[in-house]
C-alpha positions as CSV (number, residue, x, y, z in Angstrom):
1,M,-0.1,-0.1,-0.2
2,T,1.4,3.3,-1.1
3,P,1.5,6.5,1.2
4,I,-1.4,8.0,-1.0
5,D,-3.4,4.8,-0.9
6,R,-3.3,4.9,2.8
7,L,-4.0,8.4,3.0
8,L,-7.1,8.1,0.6
9,A,-8.2,5.2,2.9
10,E,-8.0,7.1,6.0
11,H,-9.7,10.0,4.4
12,E,-12.7,7.8,3.1
13,I,-13.0,6.1,6.5
14,A,-13.2,9.4,8.3
15,R,-15.8,10.6,5.9
16,L,-17.9,7.5,6.7
17,I,-17.8,8.2,10.1
18,T,-18.9,11.8,9.8
19,R,-21.4,10.7,7.3
20,F,-23.1,8.4,10.0
21,G,-23.5,11.2,12.3
22,L,-25.1,13.5,9.6
23,L,-27.3,10.9,8.2
24,N,-28.4,10.0,11.8
25,D,-29.2,13.5,12.8
26,S,-31.1,14.1,9.4
27,G,-33.2,11.1,10.3
28,D,-32.3,9.2,6.9
29,W,-32.8,5.9,8.3
30,A,-32.4,4.2,4.8
31,G,-29.1,6.2,4.2
32,V,-27.8,4.9,7.8
33,A,-28.7,1.4,7.2
34,A,-27.2,1.4,3.4
35,M,-23.8,2.2,5.2
36,F,-23.9,-1.2,6.6
37,T,-23.4,-4.7,4.9
38,Q,-26.4,-7.2,4.6
39,D,-25.0,-9.3,7.3
40,A,-23.6,-6.3,9.7
41,K,-24.1,-6.4,13.5
42,F,-24.7,-2.9,15.3
43,I,-24.4,-2.3,18.7
44,R,-25.7,1.1,20.4
45,P,-23.1,2.6,22.4
46,A,-25.7,2.3,25.4
47,G,-25.2,-1.4,25.0
48,G,-28.0,-3.9,24.6
49,D,-28.3,-7.0,22.1
50,P,-26.8,-6.6,18.6
51,V,-28.8,-5.6,15.7
52,V,-28.0,-7.9,13.1
53,G,-28.6,-7.3,9.4
54,R,-29.1,-4.1,7.3
55,E,-33.0,-4.5,7.2
56,A,-33.0,-5.0,11.1
57,I,-30.7,-2.1,11.5
58,H,-32.8,0.0,9.5
59,A,-36.1,-1.0,11.4
60,S,-34.2,-0.4,14.9
61,F,-33.2,3.5,13.9
62,A,-37.0,3.8,12.3
63,S,-38.8,2.6,15.2
64,R,-37.1,5.2,17.4
65,P,-39.3,8.3,18.9
66,P,-38.6,11.2,16.8
67,R,-35.8,13.6,17.9
68,K,-33.8,16.3,17.2
69,S,-30.0,15.4,17.3
70,C,-26.6,16.9,16.8
71,H,-23.7,14.3,16.7
72,L,-20.2,16.3,17.1
73,I,-17.5,13.8,16.1
74,T,-13.9,14.9,16.5
75,N,-10.7,13.5,17.1
76,I,-11.1,10.7,14.2
77,V,-8.0,8.6,14.2
78,V,-7.8,6.0,11.5
79,D,-5.0,3.4,11.3
80,V,-4.8,1.5,8.0
81,T,-3.3,-1.6,8.7
82,S,-3.5,-3.3,5.0
83,A,-5.6,-2.7,1.9
84,E,-8.3,-4.6,3.6
85,E,-8.3,-3.6,7.2
86,A,-8.4,-0.5,9.4
87,A,-9.2,0.5,12.7
88,A,-10.7,3.9,13.9
89,R,-11.2,5.7,17.0
90,S,-13.3,9.0,17.5
91,T,-14.9,11.0,20.1
92,L,-18.6,11.8,19.9
93,V,-20.7,14.2,21.8
94,L,-24.4,13.7,21.3
95,Y,-27.0,16.5,22.0
96,A,-30.4,15.2,21.4
97,A,-34.0,16.2,22.5
98,P,-37.6,15.1,21.8
99,A,-38.7,16.3,18.4
100,G,-40.6,19.5,18.6
């Protein structure tokens, strides 16, 4: 992997993290779900059982009560270990309130 390939991968992964917050804040549950593979597992930060599968992830988000939210995502660090693997860390502050 060249340094440019690594830099592009880091950038694209950081964009995915940011996009997740933006789609979530806009209530675009189909867009959020589309970010996951068909057999993905999603575990909410608050814990609970994993939600398995893109359709189940979509249903999980869509079933939540309406709210206003703002995900502030900072300190994104992406470590690309190979052409197929990477790990990322970030800090998230969530502001949320009932819709209206």
